[in-house]
Wavefront OBJ file of the C-alpha trace (Angstrom):
o trace
v -4.595 13.787 -74.088
v -6.856 16.212 -72.730
v -8.703 14.654 -69.596
v -11.695 17.217 -70.168
v -12.476 15.488 -73.519
v -12.515 12.186 -71.696
v -14.471 13.039 -68.793
v -16.985 14.940 -70.747
v -17.673 11.228 -73.294
v -17.670 9.242 -70.095
v -20.541 11.506 -68.734
v -22.420 11.313 -71.876
v -22.014 7.694 -72.199
v -22.997 7.582 -68.612
v -26.218 9.493 -69.617
v -26.945 6.978 -72.351
v -26.486 4.027 -70.406
v -28.644 5.673 -67.670
v -31.861 6.711 -70.407
v -31.367 3.572 -71.931
v -31.669 1.282 -68.493
v -34.635 3.532 -68.250
v -36.172 3.323 -71.407
v -35.586 -0.815 -70.595
v -37.258 -0.607 -66.906
v -40.619 1.207 -68.495
v -40.978 -1.219 -71.170
v -40.596 -3.869 -68.554
v -43.093 -2.511 -66.255
v -45.472 -1.710 -69.081
v -45.279 -5.343 -70.126
v -45.942 -6.945 -66.441
v -48.553 -4.596 -66.092
v -50.481 -5.555 -69.483
v -49.730 -8.766 -68.399
v -51.268 -8.539 -64.903
v -54.313 -6.680 -66.810
v -54.619 -9.966 -68.766
v -54.678 -12.374 -66.135
v -56.981 -10.183 -64.118
v -59.624 -10.479 -67.329
v -58.847 -14.174 -67.643
v -59.750 -14.695 -63.937
v -62.622 -12.504 -64.269
v -64.198 -14.590 -67.324
v -63.221 -17.871 -65.715
v -65.145 -17.017 -63.087
v -67.766 -15.907 -64.528
v -67.802 -19.319 -66.721
v -67.962 -20.838 -63.479
v -70.773 -19.048 -61.899
v -73.194 -19.656 -64.899
v -72.347 -23.477 -65.210
v -72.941 -23.490 -61.812
v -76.362 -21.925 -62.033
v -77.254 -22.998 -64.965
v -76.090 -26.681 -65.968
v -75.307 -28.343 -62.757
v -77.712 -26.950 -60.628
v -80.433 -25.060 -62.884
v -82.705 -24.954 -59.799
v -80.419 -22.261 -58.367
v -81.541 -20.042 -61.229
v -85.363 -21.353 -60.788
v -85.098 -19.951 -57.112
v -84.245 -16.578 -58.560
v -87.719 -15.652 -59.906
v -90.045 -18.984 -58.229
v -92.837 -17.547 -56.990
v -93.492 -20.232 -53.744
v -91.470 -20.245 -51.028
v -88.183 -21.794 -51.099
v -87.326 -25.211 -49.111
v -84.242 -24.825 -46.851
v -82.159 -26.497 -49.359
v -83.153 -24.269 -52.092
v -82.428 -21.370 -49.719
v -78.887 -22.672 -48.953
v -78.096 -23.273 -52.745
v -79.264 -20.044 -53.642
v -77.660 -18.185 -50.885
v -74.231 -19.729 -51.553
v -74.704 -19.162 -54.914
v -75.773 -15.588 -54.675
v -72.502 -14.838 -52.037
v -70.115 -16.457 -54.370
v -71.661 -14.160 -57.762
v -71.456 -11.238 -55.907
v -67.758 -11.914 -53.866
v -67.037 -11.986 -57.823
v -68.311 -8.745 -58.532
v -66.873 -7.205 -55.159
v -63.306 -8.687 -56.730
v -64.106 -6.958 -60.100
v -65.085 -3.518 -58.317
v -61.396 -3.573 -56.606
v -60.043 -4.673 -59.617
v -61.639 -1.258 -61.176
v -60.749 0.584 -58.196
v -57.117 -0.252 -58.776
v -57.055 0.472 -62.227
v -56.594 -3.094 -63.205
v -59.782 -3.270 -65.132
v -61.324 -0.212 -67.538
v -64.301 1.253 -65.933
v -65.843 0.452 -69.359
v -65.124 -3.408 -68.635
v -66.607 -2.861 -64.648
v -69.390 -1.230 -66.095
v -70.243 -4.354 -68.608
v -69.847 -6.448 -65.210
v -71.389 -4.347 -62.990
v -75.035 -5.054 -65.116
v -74.720 -9.013 -63.638
v -75.460 -7.290 -60.507
v -78.803 -6.124 -61.402
v -79.764 -9.532 -63.425
v -79.176 -11.605 -59.494
v -80.684 -9.006 -57.243
v -83.341 -7.438 -59.715
v -86.280 -9.728 -58.234
v -88.128 -8.902 -54.659
v -86.584 -12.445 -53.285
v -82.810 -11.336 -53.824
v -82.972 -7.245 -52.617
v -84.371 -9.051 -49.735
v -81.369 -11.676 -49.397
v -78.825 -8.798 -50.203
v -80.838 -6.355 -47.328
v -80.636 -8.952 -44.767
v -77.834 -11.185 -45.232
v -76.406 -10.800 -48.155
v -74.625 -7.532 -47.645
v -73.233 -8.140 -44.428
v -69.257 -10.118 -45.822
v -68.648 -7.408 -48.143
v -66.536 -3.866 -48.628
v -69.013 -1.185 -47.021
v -67.793 0.884 -50.293
v -68.718 -1.700 -52.415
v -72.520 -2.601 -50.661
v -73.025 0.963 -50.938
v -72.645 0.977 -54.547
v -74.809 -2.033 -54.936
v -77.084 -0.238 -52.928
v -77.162 2.702 -54.707
v -77.373 0.931 -57.989
v -80.379 -0.939 -56.554
v -82.353 2.019 -55.956
v -81.963 3.036 -59.493
v -83.369 -0.309 -60.522
v -87.208 -1.283 -61.055
v -88.034 -4.727 -59.723
v -88.017 -7.115 -62.351
v -87.207 -11.097 -63.170
v -84.578 -10.857 -65.999
v -84.620 -14.705 -65.401
v -88.430 -14.794 -66.546
v -87.549 -13.908 -70.130
v -86.007 -17.442 -70.300
v -89.229 -19.277 -69.219
v -91.083 -17.286 -72.022
v -87.833 -18.189 -74.521
v -87.811 -22.080 -73.613
v -91.924 -22.063 -73.509
v -92.167 -20.844 -77.032
v -89.152 -23.323 -77.920
v -91.486 -25.520 -76.737
v -94.746 -24.432 -78.797
v -92.569 -24.227 -81.808
v -91.323 -21.364 -84.104
v -94.049 -19.178 -85.550
v -96.932 -20.131 -82.679
v -97.524 -17.514 -80.281
v -99.042 -18.013 -76.573
v -102.588 -17.067 -77.689
v -102.566 -19.623 -80.286
v -100.888 -22.381 -78.400
v -102.979 -25.481 -77.670
l 1 2 3 4 5 6 7 8 9 10 11 12 13 14 15 16 17 18 19 20 21 22 23 24 25 26 27 28 29 30 31 32 33 34 35 36 37 38 39 40 41 42 43 44 45 46 47 48 49 50 51 52 53 54 55 56 57 58 59 60 61 62 63 64 65 66 67 68 69 70 71 72 73 74 75 76 77 78 79 80 81 82 83 84 85 86 87 88 89 90 91 92 93 94 95 96 97 98 99 100 101 102 103 104 105 106 107 108 109 110 111 112 113 114 115 116 117 118 119 120 121 122 123 124 125 126 127 128 129 130 131 132 133 134 135 136 137 138 139 140 141 142 143 144 145 146 147 148 149 150 151 152 153 154 155 156 157 158 159 160 161 162 163 164 165 166 167 168 169 170 171 172 173 174 175 176 177 178 179
């Protein structure tokens, strides 16, 4: 029996076993990463739905507070501030997930647009500058502030009132023809 041949065969078998183990582990890590990204996206969707449900269904006065022209009552201010804090905390979570590589930058850019919806009005910009940004990561705050600096004052939610008014007037009736 040639011990050199047996030793060479054992080395080849050992290499095959090691390579097979590495391939198996690589697939396991890849599957774990895929699962982690899917769970992250699922959480983002659930949080966004909760945010929408809270502002539109449970407490529509919160959304109205975003564009209401008269001063807010204490209760309205507290509700709006709490809702904005939760919404911005969610955007911060999404930003961290993008920074950590758990979501693609393209996904983050879609979610980032929500910031421009929530903070476009003078009232909510003032909230961000005077109160809102302090409990958040400084780099996240800098990104939001840069985003707002490039954004003209506006009010996304006024479009809802226009749509609702149009629906109440009926199809084909414009504002200048309404009774």
